[in-house]
Structures are given as C-alpha cells and as structure tokens.
BAFI-285688 format. One line per field, with one value per residue (C-alpha): residue number from 1; residue in one letter; x, y, z. Coordinates in steps of 0.1 Angstrom, whole numbers, padded with zeros to 4 digits. Last residue first. Example, Ala and Ser with C-alpha at 12.3 -4.5 7.8 and 13.67 -1.06 7.14 Angstrom:
BAFI-285688
num = 2_1
residu = S_A
east = 0137_0123
north = -0011_-0045
up = 0071_0078
//
This chain:
BAFI-285688
num = 386_385_384_383_382_381_380_379_378_377_376_375_374_373_372_371_370_369_368_367_366_365_364_363_362_361_360_359_358_357_356_355_354_353_352_351_350_349_348_347_346_345_344_343_342_341_340_339_338_337_336_335_334_333_332_331_330_329_328_327_326_325_324_323_322_321_320_319_318_317_316_315_314_313_312_311_310_309_308_307_306_305_304_303_302_301_300_299_298_297_296_295_294_293_292_291_290_289_288_287_286_285_284_283_282_281_280_279_278_277_276_275_274_273_272_271_270_269_268_267_266_265_264_263_262_261_260_259_258_257_256_255_254_253_252_251_250_249_248_247_246_245_244_243_242_241_240_239_238_237_236_235_234_233_232_231_230_229_228_227_226_225_224_223_222_221_220_219_218_217_216_215_214_213_212_211_210_209_208_207_206_205_204_203_202_201_200_199_198_197_196_195_194_193_192_191_190_189_188_187_186_185_184_183_182_181_180_179_178_177_176_175_174_173_172_171_170_169_168_167_166_165_164_163_162_161_160_159_158_157_156_155_154_153_152_151_150_149_148_147_146_145_144_143_142_141_140_139_138_137_136_135_134_133_132_131_130_129_128_127_126_125_124_123_122_121_120_119_118_117_116_115_114_113_112_111_110_109_108_107_106_105_104_103_102_101_100_99_98_97_96_95_94_93_92_91_90_89_88_87_86_85_84_83_82_81_80_79_78_77_76_75_74_73_72_71_70_69_68_67_66_65_64_63_62_61_60_59_58_57_56_55_54_53_52_51_50_49_48_47_46_45_44_43_42_41_40_39_38_37_36_35_34_33_32_31_30_29_28_27_26_25_24_23_22_21_20_19_18_17_16_15_14_13_12_11_10_9_8_7_6_5_4_3_2_1
residu = X_X_X_X_X_X_X_X_X_X_X_X_X_X_X_X_X_X_X_X_X_X_X_X_X_X_X_X_X_X_X_X_X_X_X_X_X_X_X_X_X_X_X_X_X_X_X_X_X_X_X_X_X_X_X_X_X_X_X_X_X_X_X_X_X_X_X_X_X_X_X_X_X_X_X_X_X_X_X_X_X_X_X_X_X_X_X_X_X_X_X_X_X_X_X_X_X_X_X_X_X_X_X_X_X_X_X_X_X_X_X_X_X_X_X_X_X_X_X_X_X_X_X_X_X_X_X_X_X_X_X_X_X_X_X_X_X_X_X_X_X_X_X_X_X_X_X_X_X_X_X_X_X_X_X_X_X_X_X_X_X_X_X_X_X_X_X_X_X_X_X_X_X_X_X_X_X_X_X_X_X_X_X_X_X_X_X_X_X_X_X_X_X_X_X_X_X_X_X_X_X_X_X_X_X_X_X_X_X_X_X_X_X_X_X_X_X_X_X_X_X_X_X_X_X_X_X_X_X_X_X_X_X_X_X_X_X_X_X_X_X_X_X_X_X_X_X_X_X_X_X_X_X_X_X_X_X_X_X_X_X_X_X_X_X_X_X_X_X_X_X_X_X_X_X_X_X_X_X_X_X_X_X_X_X_X_X_X_X_X_X_X_X_X_X_X_X_X_X_X_X_X_X_X_X_X_X_X_X_X_X_X_X_X_X_X_X_X_X_X_X_X_X_X_X_X_X_X_X_X_X_X_X_X_X_X_X_X_X_X_X_X_X_X_X_X_X_X_X_X_X_X_X_X_X_X_X_X_X_X_X_X_X_X_X_X_X_X_X_X_X_X_X_X_X_X_X_X_X_X_X_X_X_X_X_X
east = -0498_-0465_-0461_-0495_-0487_-0454_-0471_-0497_-0469_-0451_-0482_-0488_-0452_-0456_-0488_-0472_-0442_-0464_-0483_-0450_-0438_-0472_-0470_-0435_-0446_-0476_-0454_-0429_-0458_-0468_-0433_-0428_-0461_-0454_-0419_-0432_-0459_-0433_-0450_-0423_-0395_-0416_-0424_-0388_-0373_-0337_-0334_-0297_-0296_-0271_-0296_-0325_-0304_-0296_-0333_-0343_-0315_-0327_-0363_-0359_-0339_-0326_-0355_-0383_-0367_-0360_-0397_-0407_-0384_-0398_-0435_-0435_-0445_-0454_-0483_-0499_-0505_-0537_-0540_-0576_-0588_-0623_-0615_-0582_-0549_-0514_-0514_-0521_-0485_-0473_-0490_-0468_-0437_-0451_-0461_-0428_-0412_-0444_-0432_-0400_-0369_-0349_-0320_-0311_-0342_-0369_-0392_-0406_-0431_-0452_-0461_-0426_-0400_-0374_-0341_-0318_-0282_-0284_-0307_-0324_-0341_-0322_-0300_-0263_-0256_-0220_-0191_-0200_-0178_-0191_-0227_-0247_-0266_-0277_-0287_-0307_-0325_-0334_-0347_-0367_-0382_-0389_-0408_-0429_-0438_-0447_-0469_-0488_-0492_-0505_-0530_-0545_-0573_-0581_-0591_-0628_-0630_-0614_-0644_-0669_-0651_-0650_-0688_-0696_-0674_-0639_-0621_-0584_-0573_-0536_-0517_-0503_-0529_-0534_-0526_-0550_-0570_-0578_-0579_-0585_-0563_-0540_-0567_-0570_-0605_-0605_-0569_-0571_-0537_-0523_-0553_-0540_-0508_-0526_-0549_-0520_-0503_-0535_-0531_-0498_-0469_-0451_-0451_-0426_-0439_-0441_-0472_-0469_-0489_-0511_-0501_-0528_-0549_-0548_-0511_-0502_-0476_-0487_-0478_-0469_-0481_-0491_-0526_-0531_-0518_-0540_-0571_-0563_-0553_-0588_-0606_-0585_-0592_-0629_-0629_-0612_-0644_-0651_-0661_-0632_-0609_-0620_-0615_-0580_-0571_-0583_-0556_-0568_-0556_-0554_-0581_-0607_-0613_-0649_-0668_-0651_-0652_-0689_-0697_-0675_-0693_-0727_-0716_-0704_-0736_-0737_-0747_-0739_-0720_-0697_-0684_-0655_-0642_-0608_-0594_-0558_-0551_-0537_-0516_-0481_-0457_-0440_-0427_-0449_-0479_-0471_-0468_-0501_-0520_-0504_-0516_-0551_-0550_-0536_-0564_-0590_-0618_-0638_-0620_-0635_-0664_-0671_-0687_-0695_-0676_-0646_-0646_-0644_-0674_-0670_-0688_-0681_-0685_-0692_-0680_-0690_-0724_-0716_-0709_-0734_-0735_-0728_-0733_-0720_-0694_-0684_-0660_-0652_-0623_-0619_-0615_-0585_-0577_-0604_-0598_-0560_-0560_-0550_-0524_-0504_-0469_-0476_-0510_-0503_-0469_-0485_-0511_-0486_-0464_-0494_-0506_-0471_-0468_-0441_-0463_-0486_-0520_-0537_-0562_-0599_-0610_-0637_-0610_-0589_-0593_-0590_-0558_-0550_-0578_-0581_-0567_-0544_-0566_-0596_-0628_-0656_-0688_-0710_-0733_-0751_-0778_-0806_-0798_-0771_-0754_-0726
north = -0433_-0452_-0441_-0455_-0488_-0490_-0484_-0512_-0536_-0528_-0534_-0568_-0579_-0568_-0588_-0619_-0615_-0612_-0643_-0662_-0651_-0661_-0695_-0701_-0691_-0715_-0743_-0738_-0740_-0773_-0787_-0778_-0794_-0826_-0828_-0824_-0850_-0878_-0903_-0906_-0912_-0937_-0957_-0957_-0971_-0957_-0935_-0936_-0900_-0893_-0910_-0888_-0857_-0866_-0873_-0839_-0820_-0836_-0827_-0791_-0765_-0785_-0809_-0783_-0758_-0784_-0794_-0757_-0751_-0782_-0774_-0736_-0726_-0761_-0762_-0730_-0710_-0713_-0748_-0761_-0786_-0770_-0756_-0740_-0759_-0745_-0755_-0791_-0792_-0798_-0832_-0844_-0836_-0854_-0884_-0888_-0912_-0933_-0964_-0964_-0960_-0985_-0977_-0983_-0966_-0975_-0951_-0955_-0982_-0955_-0971_-0967_-0995_-0995_-1013_-1026_-1021_-0983_-0984_-0951_-0952_-0922_-0903_-0904_-0929_-0940_-0919_-0886_-0868_-0890_-0878_-0910_-0904_-0869_-0876_-0906_-0886_-0859_-0885_-0901_-0867_-0860_-0893_-0886_-0852_-0866_-0893_-0866_-0846_-0876_-0882_-0847_-0856_-0884_-0861_-0858_-0896_-0899_-0881_-0902_-0934_-0924_-0917_-0950_-0968_-0980_-1002_-1000_-0984_-0985_-0961_-0929_-0906_-0872_-0842_-0820_-0850_-0834_-0798_-0783_-0755_-0780_-0789_-0825_-0829_-0798_-0798_-0833_-0835_-0861_-0883_-0884_-0902_-0924_-0937_-0944_-0964_-0984_-0997_-1012_-1003_-0982_-1013_-1029_-1065_-1059_-1069_-1095_-1121_-1108_-1126_-1107_-1082_-1048_-1047_-1017_-1015_-0984_-0983_-0951_-0932_-0902_-0898_-0936_-0946_-0918_-0933_-0968_-0952_-0936_-0968_-0988_-0961_-0962_-1000_-1002_-1011_-1041_-1063_-1086_-1056_-1046_-1082_-1084_-1051_-1065_-1092_-1128_-1148_-1185_-1213_-1185_-1180_-1192_-1160_-1137_-1162_-1169_-1132_-1128_-1156_-1141_-1107_-1121_-1140_-1177_-1201_-1234_-1238_-1269_-1281_-1305_-1328_-1342_-1377_-1391_-1428_-1424_-1394_-1410_-1381_-1375_-1340_-1324_-1343_-1328_-1293_-1294_-1309_-1284_-1256_-1270_-1269_-1234_-1221_-1238_-1212_-1196_-1214_-1208_-1189_-1152_-1152_-1126_-1144_-1121_-1130_-1167_-1190_-1225_-1256_-1287_-1323_-1347_-1383_-1413_-1424_-1410_-1375_-1357_-1320_-1292_-1256_-1221_-1230_-1217_-1239_-1246_-1270_-1292_-1285_-1309_-1334_-1360_-1361_-1361_-1393_-1416_-1390_-1392_-1379_-1360_-1344_-1336_-1320_-1300_-1286_-1278_-1260_-1241_-1228_-1219_-1196_-1198_-1214_-1183_-1189_-1158_-1138_-1130_-1160_-1155_-1150_-1180_-1198_-1236_-1249_-1277_-1301_-1330_-1363_-1373_-1357_-1379_-1361_-1364_-1344_-1318_-1302_-1268_-1248_-1272_-1297_-1324_-1350_-1372
up = -0515_-0513_-0477_-0467_-0484_-0466_-0433_-0441_-0449_-0417_-0397_-0414_-0406_-0370_-0366_-0382_-0359_-0329_-0340_-0343_-0308_-0293_-0309_-0295_-0260_-0262_-0275_-0247_-0222_-0237_-0238_-0201_-0190_-0210_-0195_-0160_-0165_-0168_-0191_-0217_-0191_-0171_-0203_-0214_-0183_-0184_-0153_-0143_-0133_-0162_-0186_-0173_-0177_-0213_-0221_-0206_-0225_-0257_-0250_-0239_-0258_-0287_-0292_-0286_-0310_-0336_-0335_-0338_-0368_-0386_-0380_-0384_-0420_-0431_-0406_-0418_-0386_-0365_-0378_-0380_-0355_-0352_-0317_-0330_-0334_-0328_-0291_-0303_-0314_-0279_-0280_-0308_-0287_-0256_-0277_-0296_-0271_-0267_-0286_-0265_-0288_-0308_-0331_-0367_-0381_-0406_-0424_-0459_-0447_-0429_-0395_-0381_-0378_-0351_-0349_-0321_-0309_-0308_-0277_-0268_-0233_-0219_-0244_-0239_-0267_-0271_-0285_-0301_-0326_-0355_-0350_-0353_-0321_-0330_-0366_-0356_-0328_-0354_-0379_-0351_-0342_-0379_-0382_-0351_-0363_-0398_-0381_-0363_-0395_-0414_-0386_-0385_-0410_-0385_-0357_-0366_-0370_-0336_-0320_-0339_-0331_-0294_-0294_-0310_-0283_-0291_-0266_-0274_-0241_-0242_-0219_-0234_-0218_-0234_-0211_-0191_-0179_-0146_-0133_-0167_-0180_-0195_-0221_-0234_-0249_-0270_-0280_-0294_-0310_-0287_-0294_-0330_-0319_-0294_-0321_-0344_-0316_-0311_-0347_-0337_-0360_-0334_-0312_-0336_-0341_-0379_-0398_-0426_-0406_-0379_-0347_-0327_-0345_-0363_-0370_-0393_-0421_-0441_-0478_-0498_-0527_-0506_-0519_-0526_-0492_-0476_-0491_-0477_-0444_-0441_-0449_-0424_-0397_-0402_-0402_-0368_-0350_-0372_-0343_-0351_-0349_-0314_-0304_-0318_-0301_-0268_-0268_-0269_-0239_-0245_-0246_-0248_-0285_-0284_-0276_-0300_-0328_-0322_-0324_-0355_-0373_-0364_-0376_-0410_-0415_-0408_-0436_-0419_-0387_-0385_-0352_-0357_-0330_-0337_-0342_-0340_-0346_-0381_-0370_-0376_-0376_-0410_-0402_-0428_-0413_-0378_-0393_-0411_-0382_-0358_-0381_-0379_-0341_-0339_-0362_-0341_-0339_-0366_-0394_-0428_-0444_-0447_-0481_-0508_-0535_-0532_-0495_-0502_-0501_-0486_-0497_-0475_-0486_-0459_-0454_-0434_-0448_-0483_-0498_-0476_-0487_-0463_-0475_-0469_-0443_-0409_-0390_-0353_-0345_-0314_-0277_-0276_-0249_-0254_-0292_-0288_-0268_-0297_-0309_-0277_-0284_-0317_-0309_-0273_-0282_-0310_-0286_-0260_-0285_-0300_-0267_-0256_-0286_-0312_-0338_-0336_-0352_-0368_-0348_-0348_-0369_-0395_-0423_-0414_-0447_-0449_-0464_-0438_-0449_-0424_-0438_-0410_-0383_-0390_-0383_-0357_-0364_-0349_-0375_-0372_-0390_-0400_-0373_-0371_-0350_-0362
//
C-alpha cells in the first residue's frame, strides 16, 4: 500500500469488496449486457488468480481514510445529501461483476483488485478524473456533457415544467442510465433538437447555408450555445406538444379500421415509442426525427424575440392538420410506394423541409389577412353604429 496526503493505492480482496458503493461521481451506469462487462465477468470467474493483472482496477473518491489495522482501511463516504460526491469514479462494471459473481457462488478467494482512493476531492475534480479514466470502452459524448454539468440548465427547466404541468419527464442524460427508456425520443439531445427547430433567427431559409435546423446529434455545448438554447427553452413545451399531436395523428391514421397495413414510410406498427412526457406512449415506432420538419415549420409564426405572431392555441392544431393532410402524409405514402423506408433519409430530405416552410408562410399570410379583415369589419360596424 502506497500513500500520500491525497491518494492511496491499495490491493483489495474481491470476495469481500463492498458492492454497495455509490456511483455518483461516475459518468455512466454499468451495463451488464455490454461486451465490456461480459469480458470482465468472464476474466473474473474463469481465472480469478490473474484478475489483478488483467483489470485496470477501481478508482474511488472518499471523504476520509482511517487505518483500521495493518491490512485494513476504513473509508468514510459522504452522500449527496451530506454535501459529498463520494463513490466510484471508475470501475462500476468491475464492482457489478464482483456482486454478480458472489451471487452465483463463484470462488473468488484468489482474486485481487487494485484500488486507487482519492481523498477529499471536489465535485469538479471527481468529474475531471471520471472523464479522463473511462476509456476502457467508448463513452458517448452525452455522458461527458452531463458529467461536466452542461445539461443543468435543461434539468432545472424541466423540474419547473414538471411542477407546472403536473407530469413527469423521462429523459436519459447519460449512458446506461437506469430508469430511463432507450427510446431515442427520450434522449436529452432530442429535446435540444426540438427547440433548435424553433430558432427562427439562426435557421432562416433566406440564407444561402444553414437555412434549416440540422437533425444530426452534436451534444457539445459551449457557453454561447447554452445561452442561445436558454432563450429557446420557453418554447420547449410547445415543441413537445407538436410532436405529441403528430404522433396522435399518425396513430389515428394507422388504426383506421378501413385501412389494412401501414402505407407510411418508416412507420412500424410492430413496435412501440415513448415520448419524453410520461403521459405519451404509442403502439408504433417512428424515426426519432420524424416530427422535426413539422416542428421547424412553426418557426414561421415566431418573431425575432421568439414571441408568437398569433396566439399559439388559435392556430396550432389546425395548422398541424393542414400540414399532415396536404403534405406530410402524402410525402410518407409516396416514399413507401417508392420503396424508401430509411427513416433518417426520409426525415432529412431538404425538399420536405422547404415545402413545409413555404406552406407555413402561406398559412400565416392567410391568417393575418383574416385578422385584418376582421378588424376592418369591426371598424365599419362601429362607424355605422355611430
């Protein structure tokens, strides 16, 4: 055992290693179905004597270390409600393998593991080590962004929205997050793409490039990006509503008793889809980006300060049905007839984005003319009354 004032490197017995250590400092939860875990478990259970040489070990963060005797250490860990960030920084798969091997009565008496113990780290220091040390298997970029705390502004907004709307959002912020659905619509980056679609300032069809929002994932969030997205967050509930209504419309269409089979490209009635709001589940699957061109069309109705030119509730449902009946449904049917079923290609076709945007402009102009006409009639009536 080697030690300095901040770090201890020790050898531990696997058969008595604690399996209930918190994972808070780690940037992802262990996945027992992953190849990393299966290889680790096999190494532990088939050649326990060589496990020490074959495993990278476990990295912990603790508040204090107290020598119990010459061969034992007592670790003090502070939980989040105690103001601490202690637990497993790296090695969640390893500890899970210990737990599962013991549960299945494997003999681990010869197995040892290297343990690196950091003492008194701050939250930022623990995250920095976690980001640097999780390299034995690919860590998705979303997990790294979450570990840096860059999704905090979204989490805070959703917590407030949950209280206001009396609902629960099921959002995955990091890899293998327990309790979060695998549905791509429940990925935090999906929410970012939804509100991106309503940024009428950044994505303007009059520009030569970047006239429509991208649907590819780019989870890296700079300070400037977080500031831009923070301005758009008040529109998130509307963007989710549009997506929900589109899914309801598709569901009503494909469950029509007069229809046999699904004639919409990329829609699979044999699977299910969960949306971020826990109130919405559907008995069919659709590409994660299927609502994006529809949501993006609504940015026509926003001014430069992201205020609605017409009250949202006055036009939102009618406009969506207009787009679905006259454009999007026909487009999905034509793609199915042409044999084009790859969802990502269908949703990213620039032609449909252009068509829906132009349709939105025409619809807005019609609504504004009606409003002007209504105002003129009222003025004439007032003049006659006098």
